N, C-alpha and C positions, 0 to 999 in steps of 0.2 A: 145423629149427633156427630159433630166434627171431632176426629181424633187429633189430639195435640201431642206433639213430640217436644221433649226438652233436651237440649244440649247444654249440660251444666246444671245439675240438680243439687247444688249446694244449699247454703242457708237461704239465699234469695230465690234461686231457681225452684227449689222444692216448695217454698212458700207460694210462689206464683202457680205452680202446678196444683197445689192444694186448693187455691182460690178457684181454679178452673174445674177441678174435680168436684168441688162443692156445688158448682153450677150444673153438673151433670155430664161433663166431658170425660172421656177416657183419656188419661194422660200417661204417655209411655216415655221411658228414658233408658239409657244404657248405663250399666255400672262397670263396664269394662275399664280397667285401670283406675277406678275410683276407690276412695278410702272407705274404711268401715264406718266412719262418721257419715259420709254421703249415703251409704247403704241404709244407715239408721234413719236419716232425714227422709229418704225416699219412702221407707216403710211407714214412718209416722205420718207422712202426708197422704198415704194411700195411693201412691203412684204405681204403675205397672212396669217392672223392670224387664228389659230385653237384653239378650246376650251382647249385641253389637250395635254400633251406630247405623249400620246399613239397614238393620231391622226397623229402627226408629224412622228412618227416612222412607222406608217402604210402606209403613203403616200410617204415619201421621200426615194429615193434610196441611197442617200448620206447624211449623217447627220454631220454637222459641230458643234463641241462643242467649244464655245467661252465664258468661264466663268472666274471669278477671279481665280488665281492660287490655292487658298485655297479650292475652291469648285470643283476642277477637278475630284477627286475621287468620291465625292458624285454624281456628274453628271453621271459618269460611272456606279455607282451602280443603279441610277435611270433608266438608259437606260437598263441595264441588267435585272432589275426586271420586265420590260415590254416586254421582249422577248417572241415571240410566232411564230406560223407557218407563219404569214404574214411578220415577220421581218427577217426571216432566210436569211443570205447572204447580208443583207444591210451593207453598209460601213460606219463606224464611223470614223470621222477624228478629233482627239484631237488637237486643235489649241492653247492650253493653254501654258502659260509661266511657265513650270515646269521642274524639273530635269529629266534626262533620266530614273532614277529609278522610278519616279512617272509615267512617260509615260508608262513604262513597266507594272506597276501595273494596270493602266487603261486598257491597252491592254489585260491583263490577265482576267480582269472582263468581258469585253464585248465579247471577243472571246469565253470564256467559255459559253456564252449565245447564241452563234451562229452568232454573227456579225463578219464582217471583220473589220480590224483596220488599220489606217494610222496615224503615228505620224506627227504632224505639228507644226509650229511656225510662228510667224508674226514679221517682222522687218519693222517698219514704222507706221505712223498714219493711221487711217481709210481712205479708198479710198474716202469717202465723204468729208474728210478734205483736203487731198492732194493725188493725184494719185501717184502710183509707189511703194506701199508697196511690199516687197518681202515675199513670202509665201514658207517657207522651208518645204519640205515633205520627209518622209522616210518610208520604209516598202515595202513589196512585191507588194502592190497594189497602191503605190504612184503615178505611172504614170496615173492611172485612174483619180485621183483628179487633176493632172496637166493638163489633157486633157479637163477638163470642160471649158466652154466658159467664162473664166475670162476676165473682162475688168478693167482697172485702177489699176491692181495689177499683179505681175509677179510671177508665180509659179516656184520654183527651186527644182528639185529632187536631194537630196544629198546622196541617197543610199537606199539599201533594208533592212537596219537594223532599227528596231524600237528603238527609243532613239536618233538617229543621228540628226534629225531635232531639237529635244529639246536641244541637246548639243550645236548646233549652237546658239540658242536663249540664253542659259545660258551664253555663252561667250560674245556675242554682248551686251546683256542687262547689263552685269557686267560693261562694259565700259560706255554705254549711261547713265544708271541710276546711276552708281557709280559717274561719273563726275558731273551729275546734283545734286547729294547729296552733293558732295564736294562744288560745287558752292553755293548751298543753305546755307550750314553751314558757308561758308566764308562771304556771305552777312549778315547773322544774326550776326556773330561775329563783322564784321566791323561796323554795325549799333550800336551795344551795346557799342563799343569803340569810337563811333562818328568819324569814319574815312571812312564812306561809299563812299564819293565822290572820294577820291584819290584811294581807292581800285578798284572801278569800272573803273576809268580812266586807271589804270594799267592793269587790266584783260581784259578790252574790252568785246566783246561778243563771244570770241573764245570758251568759256566753257559753254555758255548758256546765252540767253537773259532773261530779266525780264519776258517777256511773257512765255518763256519756263519754267522758274522756277515756275511761278504761275500755269501753266498747270500741271506740275508735282505735285504740292501741291494738286490740285483738284483730282489727281489720287493716292495720297499717301497711302490711305487705301488699295489699290490693291497692291502697291509696297511692303508692309510689307511681305506678304507671298511669293512674288517673290524673295525678298532678301534671304529669308530662303531657297527657292529652289536653288538659286545660291550657297549659302553656302553648301548645301547638295551635289550639283554637284561638287564643288571644293574639298570637302572632299573626294569624290569618286575618284578624280584624284590624291589623295595623298597630297593635299594642305591644309593649315589651313582654317577652316571655319570661323575663328574669324572676318575677315574683313567684310564679308557680314552679319554676325550676328550683327555686330555693325551698318551696314547700315540699317538693319531692325529696330533697335532702333531709328535711326535718322528719318526714315519715319513714325514710330509709333508716335513720338513726333510731326512731321509736320502734321500728319493726325488729330491731336486734336486741331489745331490752326484755327483761323477764316478764313484764306485764303483758307483752304482746304474744306470749307463748300459748295462751288458751284459745278456745273457740268462742265466738260471740255469744252463743247460747249458754255458756257456762259462767259468764261474767256476773259477779255478785252485785245486786242493786244496793247493797249496804256498804260498798267500798267508800272510803273517805278520801279527801284531797291528800292527806298524808299517805294513805295507801297507794294512791296514784303516783305520788312523787317517789315513794320508796320503790315501787315497781318499775319506775323508769330510771332508777339510779343503780345501774349494775350492768 
């Protein structure tokens, strides 16, 4: 059975690791420099911790990289720096929410060091939260990753071109996180003008529930770099980057508010729109 390595075993990474472990894979990761929260998530997912990244690269035949978007290239550099005879031909799968150009840059770094590379992206919550996430994959070896014994997640090969899977994510995330940003701003403005109740009655939950807004706030610090990656992706398509540069400013502001201080798994499903507004006012 293929040994899987994880670089970045946070909420999403540990969830993907769990989905593979449930399929029978041995999943390893390093906790060096990671938080107590990450150690807890790794333990709950049943993953096997190793002391250092070098050990992960030596043992794992496939390495999934699941970091915040702004750390994607640093992760690629760290992997490339540890290349050696024991890592030749190992397959690195960049699952980060980055622009196609960033995915291509990551590919250049790791392939120059002797690794294989697959571009990937994730649409949906961690499998430990809700089964069914789509895992978009592209590149000449994408089928190898799709053939792993995934459970609670669905791999989708979108082509053999590195960057295609990331392009899917940039388009879908622009809608999902853009709408959530709009809803969050609408709730904040409505509360400031003391019209929150009629605004929520009019909008309903079609554009986001209070729980979903609070969950987004808990992840806002990650969204900032992702919005900039979307802006870069849209600029490469000949579109203005201004819209998602503005969303980066929105999520930067949200990330500094009290509601953003918790972890995603601790957000209460009972939170109200008023609770969201209050948590973003301070």
